[in-house]
C-alpha positions as YAML, in Angstrom:
chain: A
units: angstrom
residues:
- id: 1
  name: MET
  ca: [111.20, 100.55, 26.06]
- id: 2
  name: ALA
  ca: [110.40, 100.88, 22.32]
- id: 3
  name: TYR
  ca: [108.37, 103.24, 20.19]
- id: 4
  name: HIS
  ca: [107.06, 102.57, 16.67]
- id: 5
  name: PHE
  ca: [106.44, 105.50, 14.31]
- id: 6
  name: SER
  ca: [105.46, 105.04, 10.63]
- id: 7
  name: GLY
  ca: [107.34, 101.83, 10.18]
- id: 8
  name: LEU
  ca: [110.38, 103.04, 12.09]
- id: 9
  name: PHE
  ca: [111.35, 101.36, 15.25]
- id: 10
  name: PHE
  ca: [113.13, 103.33, 17.98]
- id: 11
  name: ALA
  ca: [114.55, 101.68, 21.07]
- id: 12
  name: THR
  ca: [115.09, 103.83, 24.10]
- id: 13
  name: LYS
  ca: [116.69, 103.01, 27.40]
- id: 14
  name: SER
  ca: [114.17, 102.81, 30.21]
- id: 15
  name: ARG
  ca: [114.51, 105.15, 33.18]
- id: 16
  name: TYR
  ca: [113.70, 102.15, 35.31]
- id: 17
  name: PRO
  ca: [116.07, 99.26, 34.58]
- id: 18
  name: ARG
  ca: [114.66, 95.79, 34.67]
- id: 19
  name: PRO
  ca: [115.58, 93.91, 37.82]
- id: 20
  name: ASP
  ca: [118.45, 91.48, 37.66]
- id: 21
  name: PRO
  ca: [116.87, 88.02, 37.75]
- id: 22
  name: ARG
  ca: [119.78, 86.86, 39.88]
- id: 23
  name: THR
  ca: [118.75, 89.24, 42.63]
- id: 24
  name: VAL
  ca: [116.55, 87.64, 45.26]
- id: 25
  name: VAL
  ca: [114.09, 90.05, 46.80]
- id: 26
  name: PRO
  ca: [112.89, 88.86, 50.21]
- id: 27
  name: ARG
  ca: [109.16, 88.58, 50.60]
- id: 28
  name: VAL
  ca: [107.69, 90.70, 53.40]
- id: 29
  name: ALA
  ca: [104.83, 89.28, 55.36]
- id: 30
  name: LEU
  ca: [102.02, 91.76, 55.80]
- id: 31
  name: VAL
  ca: [100.52, 92.06, 59.27]
- id: 32
  name: PRO
  ca: [96.91, 93.22, 59.63]
- id: 33
  name: TRP
  ca: [96.82, 96.66, 61.28]
- id: 34
  name: HIS
  ca: [94.69, 95.47, 64.18]
- id: 35
  name: LYS
  ca: [97.40, 92.95, 65.12]
- id: 36
  name: MET
  ca: [100.29, 95.40, 65.06]
- id: 37
  name: ALA
  ca: [101.89, 96.43, 68.34]
- id: 38
  name: ASP
  ca: [101.22, 99.99, 69.47]
- id: 39
  name: THR
  ca: [104.64, 101.67, 69.44]
- id: 40
  name: ARG
  ca: [103.46, 105.06, 70.64]
- id: 41
  name: CYS
  ca: [105.45, 106.46, 73.58]
- id: 42
  name: THR
  ca: [103.43, 106.14, 76.74]
- id: 43
  name: HIS
  ca: [104.24, 106.82, 80.38]
- id: 44
  name: SER
  ca: [103.43, 103.74, 82.39]
- id: 45
  name: THR
  ca: [102.23, 104.07, 85.95]
- id: 46
  name: PRO
  ca: [104.74, 102.47, 88.36]
- id: 47
  name: GLU
  ca: [103.46, 99.74, 90.58]
- id: 48
  name: ARG
  ca: [102.72, 100.85, 94.12]
- id: 49
  name: THR
  ca: [105.42, 99.85, 96.58]
- id: 50
  name: GLN
  ca: [104.02, 97.70, 99.35]
- id: 51
  name: VAL
  ca: [105.51, 98.40, 102.77]
- id: 52
  name: ASN
  ca: [104.11, 97.62, 106.21]
- id: 53
  name: SER
  ca: [105.28, 98.16, 109.78]
- id: 54
  name: ASN
  ca: [107.06, 94.80, 109.74]
- id: 55
  name: ASP
  ca: [109.27, 96.10, 106.89]
- id: 56
  name: LEU
  ca: [109.72, 99.54, 108.44]
- id: 57
  name: LEU
  ca: [111.27, 98.44, 111.74]
- id: 58
  name: PRO
  ca: [114.17, 96.43, 110.25]
- id: 59
  name: LEU
  ca: [114.88, 99.29, 107.83]
- id: 60
  name: ALA
  ca: [115.10, 101.83, 110.66]
- id: 61
  name: LYS
  ca: [117.35, 99.51, 112.67]
- id: 62
  name: GLN
  ca: [119.59, 98.99, 109.65]
- id: 63
  name: ILE
  ca: [120.00, 102.75, 109.11]
- id: 64
  name: VAL
  ca: [120.87, 103.35, 112.76]
- id: 65
  name: ALA
  ca: [123.34, 100.44, 112.80]
- id: 66
  name: GLU
  ca: [125.13, 101.69, 109.67]
- id: 67
  name: ALA
  ca: [125.24, 105.27, 110.94]
- id: 68
  name: ASN
  ca: [126.67, 104.04, 114.23]
- id: 69
  name: ARG
  ca: [129.38, 102.05, 112.42]
- id: 70
  name: MET
  ca: [130.26, 105.12, 110.40]
- id: 71
  name: ARG
  ca: [130.45, 107.23, 113.55]
- id: 72
  name: ASN
  ca: [132.66, 104.63, 115.21]
- id: 73
  name: LYS
  ca: [134.99, 104.61, 112.19]
- id: 74
  name: HIS
  ca: [135.58, 108.35, 112.47]
- id: 75
  name: SER
  ca: [135.41, 108.95, 116.22]
- id: 76
  name: GLN
  ca: [135.45, 106.76, 119.31]
- id: 77
  name: HIS
  ca: [135.02, 109.82, 121.52]
- id: 78
  name: PHE
  ca: [131.32, 109.26, 122.00]
- id: 79
  name: THR
  ca: [128.89, 109.04, 124.88]
- id: 80
  name: GLY
  ca: [125.27, 109.11, 123.85]
- id: 81
  name: HIS
  ca: [122.40, 107.30, 122.14]
- id: 82
  name: VAL
  ca: [120.31, 107.48, 118.99]
- id: 83
  name: GLY
  ca: [117.60, 110.10, 119.29]
- id: 84
  name: TYR
  ca: [116.10, 110.10, 115.81]
- id: 85
  name: CYS
  ca: [116.10, 108.23, 112.51]
- id: 86
  name: ALA
  ca: [114.96, 109.38, 109.07]
- id: 87
  name: ILE
  ca: [114.23, 107.12, 106.12]
- id: 88
  name: PHE
  ca: [114.83, 108.81, 102.77]
- id: 89
  name: ALA
  ca: [112.14, 107.89, 100.25]
- id: 90
  name: GLN
  ca: [113.58, 107.62, 96.74]
- id: 91
  name: SER
  ca: [110.31, 108.07, 94.86]
- id: 92
  name: HIS
  ca: [106.84, 109.46, 95.44]
- id: 93
  name: GLU
  ca: [105.37, 105.96, 95.43]
- id: 94
  name: GLU
  ca: [107.86, 104.80, 98.05]
- id: 95
  name: TYR
  ca: [107.15, 107.87, 100.18]
- id: 96
  name: ILE
  ca: [103.41, 107.15, 100.21]
- id: 97
  name: ALA
  ca: [104.03, 103.53, 101.17]
- id: 98
  name: LEU
  ca: [106.58, 104.30, 103.90]
- id: 99
  name: ASP
  ca: [104.50, 107.12, 105.34]
- id: 100
  name: SER
  ca: [101.39, 104.95, 105.44]
- id: 101
  name: ALA
  ca: [103.34, 102.26, 107.30]
- id: 102
  name: ALA
  ca: [104.67, 104.82, 109.79]
- id: 103
  name: LYS
  ca: [101.16, 106.16, 110.43]
- id: 104
  name: SER
  ca: [100.01, 102.67, 111.36]
- id: 105
  name: LEU
  ca: [102.94, 102.34, 113.74]
- id: 106
  name: GLY
  ca: [102.88, 105.62, 115.67]
- id: 107
  name: LYS
  ca: [101.51, 109.15, 115.86]
- id: 108
  name: ILE
  ca: [102.59, 112.40, 114.23]
- id: 109
  name: ALA
  ca: [104.93, 114.52, 116.35]
- id: 110
  name: GLN
  ca: [105.94, 117.07, 113.70]
- id: 111
  name: ASP
  ca: [104.65, 118.16, 110.30]
- id: 112
  name: THR
  ca: [107.49, 119.64, 108.25]
- id: 113
  name: PRO
  ca: [107.88, 120.59, 104.57]
- id: 114
  name: THR
  ca: [110.08, 117.53, 104.06]
- id: 115
  name: GLY
  ca: [107.70, 115.04, 105.68]
- id: 116
  name: PHE
  ca: [106.09, 113.85, 108.90]
- id: 117
  name: THR
  ca: [108.02, 112.90, 112.03]
- id: 118
  name: TYR
  ca: [106.45, 110.17, 114.15]
- id: 119
  name: LEU
  ca: [106.61, 109.07, 117.74]
- id: 120
  name: VAL
  ca: [106.79, 105.27, 117.60]
- id: 121
  name: PRO
  ca: [106.96, 102.48, 120.17]
- id: 122
  name: GLY
  ca: [110.55, 101.86, 121.23]
- id: 123
  name: ILE
  ca: [112.70, 100.20, 118.57]
- id: 124
  name: GLU
  ca: [115.77, 98.44, 119.93]
- id: 125
  name: THR
  ca: [118.85, 99.43, 117.90]
- id: 126
  name: ASP
  ca: [122.63, 99.17, 118.09]
- id: 127
  name: ALA
  ca: [122.71, 102.65, 119.62]
- id: 128
  name: GLY
  ca: [119.83, 102.48, 122.08]
- id: 129
  name: LEU
  ca: [116.05, 102.78, 122.04]
- id: 130
  name: LEU
  ca: [114.67, 104.69, 119.05]
- id: 131
  name: ARG
  ca: [111.41, 106.61, 119.57]
- id: 132
  name: ILE
  ca: [111.50, 109.25, 116.82]
- id: 133
  name: LEU
  ca: [111.13, 108.22, 113.16]
- id: 134
  name: LYS
  ca: [110.77, 110.47, 110.13]
- id: 135
  name: ILE
  ca: [109.79, 109.59, 106.58]
- id: 136
  name: ARG
  ca: [111.52, 112.11, 104.34]
- id: 137
  name: LYS
  ca: [110.06, 113.07, 100.97]
- id: 138
  name: PRO
  ca: [112.18, 112.38, 97.86]
- id: 139
  name: ASP
  ca: [115.04, 114.85, 97.60]
- id: 140
  name: VAL
  ca: [117.74, 114.91, 94.91]
- id: 141
  name: THR
  ca: [120.27, 115.87, 97.60]
- id: 142
  name: ARG
  ca: [119.43, 112.80, 99.71]
- id: 143
  name: LYS
  ca: [120.34, 109.69, 97.73]
- id: 144
  name: GLU
  ca: [121.34, 107.71, 100.82]
- id: 145
  name: ARG
  ca: [118.92, 105.34, 102.56]
- id: 146
  name: GLY
  ca: [118.52, 107.56, 105.59]
- id: 147
  name: ASP
  ca: [120.16, 109.21, 108.55]
- id: 148
  name: ALA
  ca: [120.42, 108.85, 112.30]
- id: 149
  name: ASP
  ca: [120.76, 111.69, 114.79]
- id: 150
  name: PHE
  ca: [122.64, 110.94, 118.01]
- id: 151
  name: SER
  ca: [122.01, 112.70, 121.31]
- id: 152
  name: LEU
  ca: [125.30, 113.39, 123.09]
- id: 153
  name: LEU
  ca: [126.01, 113.56, 126.80]
- id: 154
  name: ASP
  ca: [128.72, 116.18, 126.16]
- id: 155
  name: TYR
  ca: [128.13, 117.87, 122.81]
- id: 156
  name: GLN
  ca: [130.92, 120.41, 123.21]
- id: 157
  name: ALA
  ca: [133.56, 117.77, 123.94]
- id: 158
  name: PHE
  ca: [132.49, 115.79, 120.87]
- id: 159
  name: LYS
  ca: [132.50, 118.93, 118.75]
- id: 160
  name: ASP
  ca: [136.03, 119.83, 119.89]
- id: 161
  name: ASP
  ca: [137.17, 116.31, 119.00]
- id: 162
  name: VAL
  ca: [135.69, 116.00, 115.50]
- id: 163
  name: ILE
  ca: [135.45, 119.42, 113.86]
- id: 164
  name: GLY
  ca: [138.29, 119.64, 111.40]
- id: 165
  name: LYS
  ca: [138.37, 115.90, 110.78]
- id: 166
  name: GLN
  ca: [137.51, 114.51, 107.36]
- id: 167
  name: GLY
  ca: [133.78, 113.90, 106.85]
- id: 168
  name: PHE
  ca: [132.57, 116.20, 109.63]
- id: 169
  name: SER
  ca: [130.99, 119.61, 109.07]
- id: 170
  name: LEU
  ca: [129.17, 122.09, 111.31]
- id: 171
  name: ILE
  ca: [125.67, 123.32, 110.44]
- id: 172
  name: VAL
  ca: [124.50, 126.38, 112.38]
- id: 173
  name: ARG
  ca: [120.84, 127.42, 112.53]
- id: 174
  name: PRO
  ca: [119.08, 130.19, 114.48]
- id: 175
  name: LYS
  ca: [118.07, 128.01, 117.45]
- id: 176
  name: THR
  ca: [120.19, 124.90, 116.96]
- id: 177
  name: GLU
  ca: [123.41, 123.62, 115.53]
- id: 178
  name: MET
  ca: [124.40, 120.16, 114.41]
- id: 179
  name: ILE
  ca: [127.43, 118.24, 113.29]
- id: 180
  name: GLU
  ca: [127.03, 116.30, 110.06]
- id: 181
  name: LEU
  ca: [129.05, 113.22, 109.14]
- id: 182
  name: ILE
  ca: [129.16, 111.89, 105.58]
- id: 183
  name: ASP
  ca: [131.31, 109.07, 104.25]
- id: 184
  name: SER
  ca: [130.87, 107.74, 100.70]
- id: 185
  name: ASP
  ca: [131.63, 104.22, 101.94]
- id: 186
  name: PHE
  ca: [128.29, 104.26, 103.77]
- id: 187
  name: ASN
  ca: [124.74, 104.64, 102.47]
- id: 188
  name: VAL
  ca: [123.60, 106.82, 105.38]
- id: 189
  name: ARG
  ca: [124.34, 110.14, 107.08]
- id: 190
  name: ALA
  ca: [124.87, 110.82, 110.77]
- id: 191
  name: TYR
  ca: [124.01, 113.93, 112.74]
- id: 192
  name: PHE
  ca: [124.73, 115.14, 116.24]
- id: 193
  name: SER
  ca: [122.27, 117.87, 117.24]
- id: 194
  name: ASN
  ca: [122.50, 120.48, 119.97]
- id: 195
  name: PRO
  ca: [120.07, 120.69, 121.64]
- id: 196
  name: PRO
  ca: [119.09, 117.03, 121.09]
- id: 197
  name: VAL
  ca: [116.19, 116.23, 118.74]
- id: 198
  name: GLU
  ca: [114.12, 114.91, 121.68]
- id: 199
  name: THR
  ca: [113.86, 118.49, 123.00]
- id: 200
  name: HIS
  ca: [112.66, 120.05, 119.73]
- id: 201
  name: ASP
  ca: [109.15, 121.56, 119.53]
- id: 202
  name: GLY
  ca: [106.45, 118.99, 118.86]
- id: 203
  name: ILE
  ca: [108.73, 116.09, 119.62]
- id: 204
  name: ARG
  ca: [109.22, 117.16, 123.22]
- id: 205
  name: GLU
  ca: [105.46, 117.33, 123.78]
- id: 206
  name: ALA
  ca: [104.84, 114.03, 122.04]
- id: 207
  name: LEU
  ca: [107.41, 112.28, 124.21]
- id: 208
  name: ALA
  ca: [105.90, 113.85, 127.32]
- id: 209
  name: THR
  ca: [102.50, 112.30, 126.57]
- id: 210
  name: SER
  ca: [104.19, 109.11, 125.30]
- id: 211
  name: ILE
  ca: [102.33, 106.17, 123.78]
...
């Protein structure tokens, strides 16, 4: 930059140096605002899971079969049959879909805070005929696919055999107790209730009227 005062010429160094002609500055293409993508953070609505009774039956059978294999791995001292199966929904959308499918398959036997329990037509499984099916609401403590509850001919003998073994624990409630079996190699849980689930309030009456 230069200044000229009364015939005198002063040269000063510019605060903004001239660009080096050897430097190549890339050209940036301008995009009209109406064609720019909207990058605002939005919460998308998940697609509704589609489940029908034809999907529900194989899933219940799979849970019972896996729970029975787990039980057999840890104890062969067993005389009984499956009395109940629960499917653990892993999201609200899945719960709505599974519960809707169960409603089309059977009738409500119990209404609990964790979900409805249904009386369904007999489902042939690896551990006998299944009549009681529950759809459990999403629960951070239930990341497995489900559980099966087995009714025992001699609960006390089974209890004496398994309590103290790895994977088994005893859960005592005011009117019932149950043995829980968990093994990280399996994606299910197994329970052994006393008295059996078939005799619990609501379920007992539903089985008596049968469908």
